[in-house]
KOLBA-456775 format. One record per residue (C-alpha): x, z, y; residue in one letter. Coordinates in steps of 0.05 Angstrom, whole numbers, padded with zeros to 5 digits, always signed. Layout:
<nodes>
XZYa
...
</nodes>
This chain:
<nodes>
-00402-00009+00295m
-00394-00040+00367n
-00362-00110+00384r
-00291-00077+00395m
-00291-00036+00331n
-00311-00098+00293s
-00253-00141+00322i
-00205-00081+00307l
-00228-00080+00239l
-00216-00155+00229s
-00150-00148+00251v
-00134-00093+00205f
-00162-00132+00147i
-00128-00195+00167t
-00057-00162+00174l
-00060-00110+00120s
-00004-00137+00077i
+00030-00071+00076m
+00048-00029+00011a
+00079+00038-00004c
+00134+00029+00049r
+00082+00011+00103a
+00043+00062+00147q
+00026+00032+00208s
-00005-00032+00236q
+00054-00068+00280p
+00048-00134+00323s
+00076-00197+00289i
+00132-00237+00328m
+00163-00300+00307f
+00220-00337+00332s
+00256-00387+00292d
+00313-00402+00332e
+00359-00358+00379c
+00343-00397+00441i
+00270-00377+00437t
+00279-00308+00416a
+00224-00259+00451p
+00246-00200+00488l
+00225-00135+00456v
+00221-00064+00484a
+00252-00010+00449c
+00222+00047+00413n
+00166+00011+00378q
+00163-00027+00308e
+00135-00096+00298f
+00139-00152+00244t
+00178-00216+00237v
+00164-00265+00184i
+00221-00295+00145t
+00176-00333+00097r
+00170-00401+00121g
+00226-00396+00177a
+00284-00444+00171t
+00356-00434+00165s
+00396-00466+00218n
+00469-00486+00195p
+00496-00470+00265t
+00472-00394+00257d
+00534-00350+00253p
+00541-00320+00180p
+00532-00245+00174f
+00604-00216+00180g
+00587-00152+00136c
+00566-00199+00076d
+00637-00195+00044v
+00660-00238+00013p
+00601-00290+00013a
+00590-00289+00088q
+00520-00319+00079r
+00477-00341+00134r
+00415-00317+00101g
+00345-00346+00093g
+00286-00351+00139g
+00325-00329+00197t
+00286-00305+00256v
+00310-00276+00326w
+00291-00227+00379f
+00324-00199+00441r
+00328-00128+00474f
+00362-00095+00535i
+00397-00034+00513a
+00367+00026+00550p
+00429+00067+00535a
+00492+00067+00496a
+00459+00077+00426t
+00410+00041+00393v
+00385+00037+00319t
+00350-00020+00287i
+00322-00015+00219t
+00281-00059+00170t
+00273+00003+00126a
+00195+00008+00130n
+00185-00067+00105s
+00130-00077+00052p
+00139-00104-00012t
+00159-00159-00037p
+00212-00155+00021v
+00281-00133-00002e
+00355-00150+00008f
+00344-00160+00083t
+00402-00178+00140a
+00409-00153+00209l
+00462-00173+00259a
+00466-00158+00336v
+00502-00205+00382y
+00522-00205+00457r
+00527-00277+00487a
+00598-00286+00520a
+00576-00352+00545g
+00509-00375+00573a
+00455-00323+00555p
+00420-00313+00513p
+00457-00349+00454c
+00521-00379+00485g
+00583-00365+00448a
+00555-00305+00408l
+00595-00245+00393v
+00577-00202+00334q
+00570-00127+00353m
+00544-00100+00289g
+00517-00120+00219c
+00480-00089+00158s
+00455-00123+00090i
+00412-00097+00038g
+00457-00093-00023l
+00435-00129-00092e
+00475-00085-00134d
+00446-00013-00126g
+00421-00011-00052g
+00400+00008-00005p
+00359-00056-00008f
+00335-00060+00066l
+00388-00065+00121a
+00394-00017+00177a
+00447-00003+00230l
+00462+00049+00289t
+00501+00015+00347l
+00542+00057+00393n
+00581+00033+00461g
+00526-00014+00481l
+00523-00024+00557s
+00461+00002+00585s
+00416-00055+00617g
+00453-00108+00579h
+00416-00159+00538e
+00431-00169+00464y
+00409-00213+00411v
+00386-00195+00338v
+00384-00241+00279e
+00345-00218+00222v
+00343-00257+00151a
+00332-00249+00074s
+00387-00258+00030l
+00342-00273-00032v
+00289-00329-00023k
+00233-00293-00069q
+00241-00231-00024h
+00225-00263+00040e
+00161-00244+00073g
+00141-00194+00132y
+00196-00158+00154v
+00179-00095+00191r
+00232-00079+00246v
+00244-00016+00281g
+00279-00010+00349l
+00295+00050+00373y
+00337+00086+00427s
+00347+00166+00432p
+00346+00156+00508a
+00273+00143+00506l
+00220+00189+00484p
+00187+00171+00421p
+00115+00133+00435p
+00055+00164+00402t
-00011+00133+00374g
-00073+00149+00337g
-00056+00169+00264c
-00113+00165+00211l
-00115+00208+00150f
-00148+00197+00079s
-00194+00256+00091n
-00227+00221+00152g
-00189+00261+00207t
-00145+00228+00261c
-00087+00259+00304e
-00043+00229+00361v
+00023+00231+00334l
+00088+00195+00334t
+00104+00142+00283l
+00150+00184+00243d
+00106+00245+00246q
+00049+00198+00216c
+00088+00170+00160m
+00113+00239+00143v
+00041+00262+00136s
+00021+00200+00096d
-00025+00174+00154g
-00038+00105+00182w
-00008+00090+00247y
-00058+00054+00300l
+00003+00031+00341g
+00039+00055+00402n
-00003+00082+00461g
-00067+00077+00418t
-00113+00139+00412t
-00163+00162+00354c
-00218+00129+00401a
-00185+00063+00382d
-00198+00072+00311s
-00235+00021+00272p
-00262+00073+00228c
-00321+00099+00268q
-00360+00092+00207t
-00344+00098+00134r
-00355+00040+00079p
-00424+00043+00047a
-00385+00048-00023n
-00341+00107+00005d
-00373+00151-00048a
-00391+00141-00120c
-00462+00150-00110d
-00458+00093-00056g
-00420+00045-00105a
-00428-00028-00090q
-00466-00063-00147a
-00428-00122-00176i
-00478-00173-00199t
-00436-00238-00211q
-00376-00241-00251l
-00315-00279-00226g
-00334-00270-00156v
-00278-00246-00112p
-00296-00184-00066i
-00252-00176-00002q
-00247-00112+00034t
-00204-00061+00059t
-00196+00014+00040n
-00170+00032+00111l
-00234+00071+00128c
-00247+00096+00059a
-00236+00172+00043t
-00218+00214-00014d
-00278+00243-00051d
-00280+00257-00128i
-00208+00268-00150p
-00205+00207-00199v
-00135+00226-00225a
-00166+00288-00258r
-00215+00244-00292l
-00168+00206-00335c
-00111+00222-00383p
-00065+00177-00348q
-00074+00219-00283a
-00054+00164-00238i
-00061+00191-00168p
-00096+00147-00113g
-00124+00157-00043n
-00177+00120+00000r
-00226+00104-00060t
-00279+00049-00061l
-00333+00052-00111w
-00364-00008-00151y
-00410-00015-00210s
-00419-00064-00262i
-00467-00066-00325v
-00435-00081-00385g
-00449-00141-00432d
-00413-00129-00491g
-00352-00169-00477s
-00281-00148-00458m
-00286-00139-00385m
-00229-00144-00333e
-00223-00115-00264a
-00167-00141-00223t
-00138-00135-00156t
-00086-00187-00170c
-00098-00236-00111h
-00056-00261-00054f
-00099-00226-00004e
-00087-00159-00034t
-00040-00121+00010g
-00052-00047-00015a
-00013-00020-00076e
-00073-00009-00120t
-00095+00034-00177v
-00164+00025-00212i
-00206+00068-00259a
-00264+00050-00303v
-00314+00105-00313l
-00385+00119-00344c
-00434+00168-00337g
-00467+00198-00279p
-00427+00209-00219c
-00424+00284-00224n
-00404+00283-00296d
-00358+00221-00299l
-00322+00203-00364h
-00256+00163-00363c
-00258+00094-00395v
-00196+00066-00373e
-00145+00072-00316m
-00085+00025-00292e
-00038+00012-00234n
+00002-00041-00266r
-00011-00119-00258p
-00039-00161-00317g
-00014-00225-00346p
-00001-00278-00295g
+00004-00229-00232c
+00066-00239-00199i
+00058-00176-00153n
+00079-00109-00187e
+00037-00071-00136n
-00030-00100-00162m
-00070-00072-00213s
-00111-00102-00276t
-00152-00063-00325v
-00195-00085-00381r
-00243-00054-00427w
-00290-00066-00484c
-00357-00057-00450s
-00427-00035-00479e
-00484-00079-00467v
-00534-00049-00419g
-00478+00010-00398r
-00465+00021-00327t
-00391+00025-00308y
-00366+00055-00245m
-00300+00025-00216l
-00259+00069-00170a
-00207+00026-00131v
-00157+00060-00091a
-00086+00058-00057s
-00039+00080-00108f
-00005+00149-00100g
+00006+00165-00022s
+00009+00090-00010c
-00017+00060+00050s
-00088+00033+00050p
-00095-00044+00064g
-00134-00109+00044s
-00160-00112-00029i
-00190-00169-00062t
-00223-00150-00127l
-00251-00193-00185t
-00286-00170-00245v
-00296-00219-00303r
-00310-00227-00377s
-00247-00249-00413v
-00275-00254-00485g
-00302-00216-00544s
-00284-00145-00565c
-00296-00100-00620g
-00326-00028-00609t
-00334+00001-00537p
-00301+00068-00522r
-00352+00123-00531l
-00376+00143-00461c
-00379+00220-00479c
-00340+00278-00451r
-00345+00321-00511a
-00297+00269-00540d
-00232+00305-00520h
-00183+00272-00558n
-00211+00203-00543r
-00218+00178-00610d
-00291+00152-00596d
-00323+00207-00645a
-00342+00280-00629v
-00317+00325-00685t
-00292+00397-00695s
-00222+00363-00682t
-00242+00351-00609d
-00261+00425-00603f
-00195+00449-00627f
-00155+00401-00588d
-00192+00427-00527f
-00173+00501-00548l
-00102+00479-00554v
-00105+00447-00485d
-00143+00506-00458f
-00096+00563-00478f
-00040+00520-00452n
-00078+00521-00379a
-00090+00447-00387a
-00168+00438-00398a
-00197+00436-00330d
-00261+00407-00356f
-00302+00419-00295n
-00245+00393-00249r
-00245+00446-00203d
-00165+00445-00201g
-00158+00504-00250v
-00169+00521-00320t
-00210+00583-00333n
-00267+00611-00377t
-00317+00570-00339q
-00284+00508-00369d
-00294+00531-00437y
-00366+00545-00429f
-00380+00475-00394d
-00344+00441-00450y
-00375+00477-00506l
-00446+00461-00477n
-00426+00383-00481h
-00395+00391-00550y
-00462+00434-00578q
-00506+00376-00555v
-00460+00323-00587g
-00437+00294-00520c
</nodes>
């Protein structure tokens, strides 16, 4: 990887705080006061940070917040020059935990940019049924005239990185490189990239600007990164990872994921925990714990929910009773079709446990014993077309014979 790609990858890791509602990597702008608001060009997305911004008591209240007329918290500002009579401003693509945003657009009746502000439009994210993220379309603007936009959060715990889209139909939509989880890239508009579950590199970029000229070393199961020290956080990003083994087919929870990274850990007989519950984790994650060879993995546990003490619902914690000397494979991915991003993973021992799960694919009902009940349960699933034992996406006679081979040898 050359120096430019290394720099790009560092930027992606640092700023990948996006979750399901985030599909591209925007620039970050910040202005705490109206008078210092930066000028922003239309037809782009960017991020403003409400967390840590102040609330000036002289800021105008949001007129559409009826009857409260709140000023909001963490108020930030930017300016734009209208290219035509119609402009749309939205915060709908903001990542979690951002919700309950507020937008207001003003023109300066006095000295620009902030003298005697007159509100031209307003939108708030409702707290009683949604939508939770503000968006508005303004008509009747004066082409070439400057307007000021105020962005705020109405609820403090939902302050954060607010994704702002500023668009005008008078301008052609910009394009940029769009990365897909199968490792391919196309030049698309932002909307096209989002609809296709891609990762937008930014306006004006091409696929040559991708930081993913090479794949992570642990992009596949057989290249899993060995974890040799418990309790030590591993910081990474799954932006450049691809989809290989369909992990959702391996586990009864069938939780889908994309852009999977692989790790291995040797059991020590304790209750083990793998978690992405760290402030640095930006991706919404799912973790699967598996055992067996990469070409014949057996699911131990799978989870996409946070564990005790984890305040972010998008992070994952999974626990399993480990067997001494048994190698476990950890598949860490973005949940569903959610965006890739920064991931911090920690594996640790959290105490003693009873009997480890049986690492045996013939244990069809997962009761940690191989008996005739497993065989009959498999037959029931087979005749219901729900016994894809060889994980090729269909249930057919080959699945029956493959399962029978495992069952006859006892595992």
